[in-house]
C-alpha positions in Angstrom: 21.0 -24.5 -27.3 21.8 -21.2 -25.1 23.8 -19.6 -28.1 20.9 -20.5 -30.6 19.3 -17.5 -32.2 15.9 -16.5 -30.4 13.5 -15.5 -32.7 10.5 -13.8 -30.4 8.0 -11.4 -31.7 7.9 -8.2 -29.7 4.3 -9.0 -28.7 5.0 -12.2 -27.1 7.7 -10.4 -25.6 5.8 -8.4 -23.6 3.4 -11.0 -22.8 6.7 -13.1 -21.2 7.2 -9.6 -19.4 3.7 -9.3 -18.1 3.7 -13.4 -16.9 7.0 -12.7 -14.9 5.6 -9.9 -13.0 2.6 -11.8 -12.5 4.6 -14.9 -11.3 7.0 -13.4 -9.2 3.9 -11.4 -7.5 1.8 -14.3 -6.6 5.3 -16.2 -4.8 5.9 -12.5 -3.1 2.0 -12.6 -1.8 2.4 -15.7 0.2 5.7 -14.4 1.9 4.2 -10.8 2.4 1.1 -12.6 4.2 3.5 -14.4 6.4 5.1 -11.3 7.5 8.5 -12.1 6.0 8.6 -9.5 3.3 6.9 -5.7 2.9 4.6 -4.9 0.1 4.5 -1.7 -1.9 1.1 -2.0 -3.6 1.7 1.2 -5.6 4.7 -0.5 -7.3 2.5 -3.1 -8.6 -0.2 -1.2 -9.7 2.3 1.1 -11.6 4.3 -1.6 -13.3 1.0 -3.3 -14.6 0.0 0.3 -15.9 3.3 0.4 -17.5 3.0 -2.6 -19.3 -0.3 -1.9 -20.7 1.0 1.2 -22.0 3.9 0.1 -23.4 1.6 -2.8 -25.6 -0.4 0.3 -26.7 2.4 2.5 -27.9 4.3 0.2 -29.6 1.9 -2.7 -31.1 -1.4 -0.8 -31.0 -2.8 -3.4 -28.5 -4.8 -1.8 -26.0 -6.7 -3.2 -23.4 -9.9 -2.8 -25.3 -8.7 -4.1 -28.6 -6.8 -3.3 -31.4 -6.4 0.0 -32.5 -4.7 1.5 -35.5 -1.5 3.6 -34.0 -1.9 7.2 -34.2 -0.5 10.4 -32.8 -3.5 10.5 -30.3 -3.1 6.8 -29.6 0.3 7.4 -28.6 -0.2 10.6 -26.2 -2.8 8.5 -24.9 -0.5 5.2 -24.6 2.4 7.9 -22.7 -0.1 9.3 -20.5 -1.4 6.0 -19.2 2.8 5.3 -18.8 3.2 8.8 -16.7 0.3 7.7 -14.7 2.0 4.5 -14.0 5.5 6.1 -13.4 4.1 8.2 -10.9 2.2 5.6 -9.3 5.5 3.7 -8.9 7.6 6.9 -8.0 5.4 8.6 -5.4 4.5 6.4 -2.2 1.2 7.6 -2.0 -2.3 6.1 -1.8 -4.4 7.3 -4.9 -7.3 6.0 -5.4 -7.0 6.5 -9.5 -4.4 4.4 -10.7 -6.3 1.2 -8.9 -9.7 2.3 -10.9 -7.8 2.6 -14.2 -6.2 -1.0 -13.5 -9.6 -2.4 -12.7 -10.8 -0.8 -15.9 -7.9 -2.4 -18.4 -8.5 -5.7 -16.5 -12.2 -5.9 -16.0 -14.6 -4.0 -18.7 -11.1 -4.2 -21.1 -10.8 -8.1 -20.7 -14.8 -8.7 -21.0 -14.6 -6.6 -24.2 -11.5 -8.9 -25.6 -13.4 -11.9 -24.5 -16.8 -11.1 -26.6 -14.7 -10.0 -29.6 -13.1 -13.0 -29.7 -16.2 -15.1 -29.6 -18.2 -13.2 -31.9 -15.3 -12.0 -34.7 -15.8 -14.2 -37.4 -11.7 -14.8 -37.9 -11.3 -15.8 -34.2 -13.0 -18.5 -32.1 -15.3 -20.3 -34.6 -11.9 -20.0 -37.1 -9.5 -21.5 -34.5 -12.5 -24.4 -33.9 -11.9 -24.9 -37.6 -8.5 -25.0 -38.2 -7.9 -27.0 -35.4 -4.0 -28.1 -34.0 -1.9 -25.5 -32.4 -5.0 -22.8 -33.0 -7.3 -24.5 -30.2 -4.6 -24.0 -27.5 -4.7 -20.3 -29.0 -8.6 -20.6 -28.1 -8.1 -22.1 -24.6 -5.2 -19.6 -23.9 -7.1 -16.5 -24.7 -10.3 -17.4 -23.4 -8.1 -18.2 -20.0 -6.6 -14.8 -20.2 -9.7 -12.9 -20.8 -11.6 -15.0 -17.7 -8.7 -14.2 -15.3 -8.1 -11.0 -16.2 -11.9 -10.3 -15.0 -11.5 -12.0 -11.8 -8.4 -9.8 -11.2 -10.0 -6.9 -11.9 -13.1 -8.2 -9.3 -10.1 -8.2 -6.9 -8.1 -5.1 -7.1 -11.7 -3.4 -6.9 -12.9 -5.3 -3.8 -9.6 -6.8 -2.3 -11.4 -8.5 0.8 -13.0 -10.7 -1.8 -10.7 -13.6 -1.2 -7.7 -14.2 1.3 -4.4 -12.8 0.5 -3.2 -16.8 -0.1 -6.4 -17.3 -2.6 -5.4 -13.9 -4.2 -1.9 -15.5 -4.8 -3.2 -18.7 -6.2 -5.7 -16.6 -8.7 -2.6 -14.3 -9.3 -0.4 -17.5 -10.1 -2.8 -18.8 -12.8 -3.2 -15.8 -14.3 0.5 -15.4 -14.9 0.8 -18.7 -16.0 -1.9 -18.6 -18.2 -0.4 -15.3 -19.9 2.7 -17.3 -20.0 0.9 -20.4 -21.7 -0.5 -17.6 -24.9 3.0 -16.1 -25.1 4.3 -19.7 -25.8 1.3 -20.4 -28.3 2.1 -17.1 -29.9 5.4 -17.8 -30.4 4.7 -21.2 -31.6 2.1 -19.9 -34.4 4.8 -17.2 -35.3 7.4 -19.9 -35.7 4.9 -22.1 -37.8 2.7 -19.8 -40.2 4.9 -16.6 -40.2 3.3 -14.9 -42.9 0.5 -14.7 -40.3 2.3 -12.5 -38.1 0.1 -9.4 -37.1 2.5 -6.0 -37.6 1.6 -2.7 -36.1 -0.9 -0.9 -38.5 -1.7 3.0 -38.2 -0.1 6.2 -39.6 2.5 6.4 -37.1 6.2 5.8 -39.2 7.7 5.1 -36.0 9.3 1.9 -35.5 8.9 0.0 -32.0 12.4 0.6 -31.7 12.1 4.2 -31.6 8.9 4.5 -29.4 10.6 2.5 -27.1 13.1 5.3 -26.9 10.2 7.8 -26.3 8.7 5.8 -23.8 12.3 5.5 -21.8 13.1 9.5 -22.5 9.6 10.4 -21.0 10.3 8.4 -17.7 13.5 9.8 -17.8 12.1 13.7 -17.5 9.2 12.1 -15.0 12.2 11.3 -12.8 14.1 14.4 -13.4 10.6 16.5 -12.3 9.6 14.2 -9.6 12.8 14.8 -7.7 12.5 18.6 -7.6 9.9 18.6 -4.9 11.4 15.2 -3.5 14.6 17.3 -2.9 12.6 19.8 -1.5 11.2 17.7 1.0 7.8 17.7 -0.2 7.2 14.6 -1.7 8.3 10.9 -0.3 10.1 8.8 -3.5 10.7 5.0 -3.9 14.0 4.4 -4.9 13.3 0.7 -5.5 10.6 1.4 -7.7 12.6 3.5 -9.9 15.3 0.7 -10.0 12.6 -1.6 -10.7 11.3 0.3 -13.8 14.9 0.3 -15.1 15.2 -3.2 -15.1 12.1 -3.7 -16.7 13.2 -1.5 -19.2 16.6 -3.2 -19.5 14.4 -6.5 -19.9 12.6 -5.2 -22.8 15.4 -4.2 -24.8 17.4 -7.3 -24.3 14.4 -9.8 -25.0 12.8 -7.5 -27.9 16.2 -6.0 -29.6 19.4 -7.8 -28.2 20.3 -4.5 -26.6 21.9 -4.0 -23.4 23.4 -1.2 -21.7 27.0 -2.0 -22.4 25.8 -2.9 -26.4 23.9 -4.6 -28.5 24.2 -8.4 -28.3 23.0 -11.5 -30.4 19.7 -12.0 -29.6 20.2 -15.8 -28.0 18.2 -17.8 -25.3 21.3 -16.8 -23.0 20.0 -13.4 -23.7 16.6 -14.2 -23.1 17.3 -16.1 -19.6 19.4 -13.2 -18.6 16.2 -10.7 -20.2 13.7 -12.8 -17.9 16.3 -12.3 -15.0 16.4 -8.9 -15.5 12.5 -8.9 -15.2 12.5 -10.8 -12.1 14.9 -8.4 -10.2 12.7 -5.4 -11.6 9.4 -6.7 -10.3 10.8 -7.7 -6.9 12.3 -4.5 -6.5 9.0 -2.7 -7.4 6.7 -4.7 -5.6 9.1 -5.5 -2.3 10.5 -2.1 -1.2 14.2 -1.7 -0.5 15.3 -5.4 -0.6 17.3 -5.0 -3.7 18.3 -1.1 -3.8 21.9 -1.6 -2.8 22.9 -4.3 -5.1 20.6 -3.0 -8.5 21.9 0.6 -7.4 25.5 -1.1 -7.8 24.6 -3.1 -10.9 22.9 -0.2 -12.6 25.7 2.3 -11.8 28.4 0.2 -13.2 26.5 -0.6 -15.8 26.0 3.2 -17.1 29.4 4.1 -16.5 30.9 1.0 -18.3 28.3 1.3 -21.2 28.6 4.9 -21.2 32.5 4.7 -22.0 32.0 1.6 -24.6 29.8 3.9 -26.4 31.7 7.4 -26.5 34.5 5.1 -27.6 32.6 3.8 -30.6 31.5 6.6 -31.5 34.6 8.3 -31.7 36.4 5.7 -34.0 33.5 5.7 -36.2 33.5 9.4 -36.6 37.4 9.2 -37.4 37.0 6.5 -39.6 34.0 8.0 -41.5 36.4 11.3 -41.8 39.3 8.9 -43.4 36.5 7.5 -46.1 35.1 10.8 -47.0 36.7 14.0 -47.3 33.8 16.1 -47.6 32.3 17.6 -45.1 30.0 16.0 -42.6 26.6 16.6 -43.3 24.5 18.7 -40.2 22.4 15.6 -39.5 25.5 13.8 -39.1 27.3 16.7 -36.7 23.5 16.5 -34.8 23.2 12.8 -34.8 27.4 13.0 -33.3 26.9 15.5 -31.1 23.4 14.0 -29.6 25.5 10.8 -28.9 28.1 12.4 -27.0 25.6 14.3 -24.8 23.8 10.6 -24.2 27.3 9.1 -22.9 28.4 11.7 -21.2 25.2 11.8 -19.3 24.9 8.5 -18.9 28.5 8.0 -17.3 27.6 10.9 -14.9 24.6 9.2 -13.9 25.8 5.8 -13.2 28.6 7.8 -11.2 26.4 9.4 -8.9 24.6 6.0 -8.3 28.3 4.6 -7.1 29.0 7.6 -5.2 26.2 9.0 -2.9 26.4 13.1 -2.2 28.8 13.8 -5.1 26.0 15.2 -7.0 23.4 16.7 -5.7 19.9 15.4 -5.6 18.4 18.1 -7.6 21.2 18.5 -10.2 20.6 14.8 -10.3 17.0 15.5 -11.6 18.0 17.8 -14.1 20.7 15.1 -15.6 18.2 13.0 -15.8 15.5 15.2 -17.1 18.3 16.4 -19.7 19.0 12.8 -20.8 15.6 12.2 -21.5 15.5 15.3 -23.4 18.0 14.4 -25.4 16.8 10.8 -26.3 13.9 12.7 -27.7 15.3 14.7 -29.8 17.8 11.7 -31.0 14.7 10.2 -32.2 13.9 13.1 -34.4 17.4 12.7 -35.9 16.9 9.1 -36.5 13.5 9.7 -37.9 15.1 11.5 -40.4 17.8 9.4 -41.1 16.7 7.2 -44.1 18.5 8.9 -47.1 21.9 9.0 -44.7 22.2 5.3 -44.1 23.3 3.7 -47.3 25.8 6.8 -47.7 27.4 6.7 -44.1 27.3 3.0 -43.3 30.5 3.1 -40.7 28.1 5.5 -38.5 24.6 4.3 -39.0 25.7 0.7 -39.4 26.9 -0.1 -36.3 26.0 2.9 -33.7 23.1 1.9 -31.1 21.7 4.9 -29.4 22.0 4.6 -25.6 18.8 4.2 -23.8 20.2 4.3 -19.9 
């Protein structure tokens, strides 16, 4: 069972991640209410905004409905992601992220609910189809209504007691997970009905994820400058939490891990969900997992960088042996880019394991450079389609490292 291939659409993956974050939050709130654990509100709000942003830039699924992917939508989605990142990373009480999240959940949930009721191809059609579509009708209704309820709790935090708020969040998480299960079943039963992202953006979901990760790295690098100058506080716990959630998305959606790609089995899905749990806890509960995740992420970066470095050197040597012609410029650029990423990855992992080895300001530069190189990698990958058949040894096995 655990070694069987798991075919989960990206939409289902994102719903699972959102559900796990909500369920973890609901459970943690009981412990927070009893004074057992501290609570970092910015971490929760920022993480939810990041999830909304990821749905927007990868699938065109905005909080207010589906929109064809465009450059404008990509920019707006990344802007929301940046707001979520900064909210997580800087522990300063700012009202704007809470207001933005309220509009995503409240008016957004209401518009989605009304759209479901009024659209000819949704509620009324689902009633006629019956079967699994009745579950879809129930799951969507529950998610939209509970989304509005959560928005009210965000707007007026003393509307319910903390335990009651935790219960509502748990119900919301369960509803989102139920929707993920239903959509997964529909995808398996009716694969021809799968909704693919539409729009004039030619980037794949994986390439869009690379852009998101590069923006995250650049934001951390920029934020660390005023942090190291003593001008801003910084939440290393939330930083590690977001990294774990990015790990989880890569594992659940593509089978990619920091140490290389693996078959997307149910074991990989389980490990991905565990990564989400750790990421959510680290984002919401400050300091509790910092030591563990610092060691884990540091080791994974070092090991992943060494493995990837070895692979690209071996593949480059094999390609030269197969073809005596000079390597085209695009292959040389790809080689240098991958080499730079792997070296930066090893350096970043080493700096995490040995505090003080690299000054904080330099770590910021390393992270920003990593993000910039990732953006350059996307531009290279988007222009390599014609080269993949000519150089299968390189393009067939090499995976970009995101961390």
